[in-house]
C-alpha positions, 0 to 999 in steps of 0.5 A: 500500500502506498504511503498516500493510501496509508495516510488516507485510511488512517484519516478515515479511521480517525473520522469514523472513531470521532463520529462514533464517540460523539453519537454514543453520548445521550443528552438524557434529562437536560444534559449538554448536547453532544457537539459535532465531530471536531469538538465544536457545536454548530451555532443555532438560533432558537426563536422562543415565544413566551406567553406566561406572565410574571417574572423569572421564566424567561430568565430561567430558560436563558440561564439553562441555555447559557450554562448548558448549551453555549452554542444556542442563541435565543431570540425571545419574543414576549407576548403582548400587543402586536405580538400574539402567537397569531401575529407571529405566525402571520408574520411568517416567523418560524417559532421553535419553542413556546411557553404558555398557559392552559388557556393558550393550548387550544389556540396552539392546537388550532394553529398546529403548533403542538404535536406528540413529544413522545418520540423526542422523549424516547430519543432523549431518554426522558422519563415521564415518571419523574413528574409529580403524580397526576401530571402525566395523566392530565397532560395526556388528556389534552390530546385527542386520543388521550395518549400523547404528550403535546406539552411539557409542564415546567412548574405547578400552580398549586394554590393555598389560602393566604391570611392576614394575621393582623386582622384575625388578631385585631378581632380575636378570631382563631386563624384558619387551618388546614383541611377547612371546607368552603362551607366552614370558611364562610363562617370564618369570613363572617367573623372578620368582615367588619367596619372598624374605625371607619375601615371596611375589613373584608373576610375573603376574596378570591380570583374566581376564574382561577378557582373555576379552572381548579374545578375541585368537584371534577365537573365537565364544562362541555360534553366532549361527545355532543359539544354542548354545555354541561354546566346546568347540573346539580354539581355546578349548582352546588359550586355556584351556591357555595362560592357565591355564598362567600360574597353574600356575607354582609359587607364582603361583596368584592371591591377592587383587586383582591391582591391589592386588598391583601397586599397593599391596603391590607384590609382583606383577611383571606384571599386565594388565587394564583400564587403571590408568594413572590409579592409577599416580601414587599407587603411584609416590609409594609406591615403584613403579618401573614401565613398560609393554609391549604386551599379549602375543599367542598364538604363531602369531597375533602379527598378530591384534588384540583385539576392541573393548571400549569404553564408548559412548553410546546415544541412546534412540529415544523421547527428546524431544531426540535432536538436542540429545543427538547434538550432545553425543555429537558434541562428546565425539568432537571433537578437543578433547574427545578431547585432554582425555580423552587427557590423562587417560590414556584412549586416543582413539577418533578418529584424531588425532595431537594426541590421541595426543601428548597421552596422559597429559600430565595424569598425573604421572610419565609422562615416559620411560615406554613409553606408545606400547605402548597404541597398538600394540594393534589392533582385530581384525575382529569376531566375530559377537556374540549376546545370550547371549555374556555367559553364555559369557564368565562360564562360561569365566572363572569356571568352566572357567578356574578348574577347569583352573588350580586344580582340576586338571581337563583343558581338554577336560572343562572345556570340555565341562562349560561347553558343557552349562552355557551351553546350559542357561542359554540354554534357560532364558532363551529360555523366559522 
């Protein structure tokens, strides 16, 4: 063999060995992507659209990318006026990664921006068993066949009941406790709804849409077979009567924004809704003496948890860099990333003792607080969802609920009118 041919085969063997070594690496649950042969990864630009409100999410993604995938550059598009997901699609921009809330999911499905992630999970050896119990089952319920992973939740929106100790102390009323029912909460709220020195103190206020979404009684919104409203039922009647009863307490009709009443004026004794733990330190610095207990449940249904209502990542099927994007998603679900989110006051979506122990460590003034209340809310078995559920949820919250607690309408009438309105809206959308 000539010296030239020897050098050729030696070079070929080195290349084959290099390629084999690179292909043998598995990124797994959030590990760095293997660089191409030559040891240097090709630069990649990922277009990332974020619809999730609050702070810290985009920054957390940026941190994971910077530390684990230096070859990736993020082009971040924040949802807002003129930059909705429809605007982005209509502009011709190709989106690689989306983070959104449950309300956005059906729009993404209509725009064909979600697809089954199971092949990517298998290719990257991602174990769905790492999720907190109930998460995987709920996510699969979002697909048409009930067996696909269309999205990947990245933290939980577990809810607790916040209360102002100063108000309870002022009126000599015992603090609320874990395991209370909504019916019992009404009695407590009555005791701390008072006028004192010209100030109206209210016993309880909530983000009612959040509680509608929680759907603690596991009630359907729209029949998935007939696509007709399913709200005119005994279950929803009970929900409406119990929850409206809280606002029918003399002096407790809701005014203003519940978070402002609790955090700023500090005239609200108890509130629930989306987790406001990251806003608590500023309010505590202005005198708020607070704590939390578990979200109340309905009498006779104490063991029933809330529906999953968690922000998620979606990977559009037409994206050019789906493998790289999945590695970012997997990195956000790694234990170290979940610990960092937990430290910020976000409930981890994976089962991890370390992440649970790290909860809210970066927030001042959390010492001695009953933060384990956030981890006692269990995820209920999913109710079959439909693309029209948002219509029913809005009708229940904005019309039926208000008509009962404020307009004096009985629950049967309110639900019957809601049913007719929902069906009419569904019919109009189906004709488009």
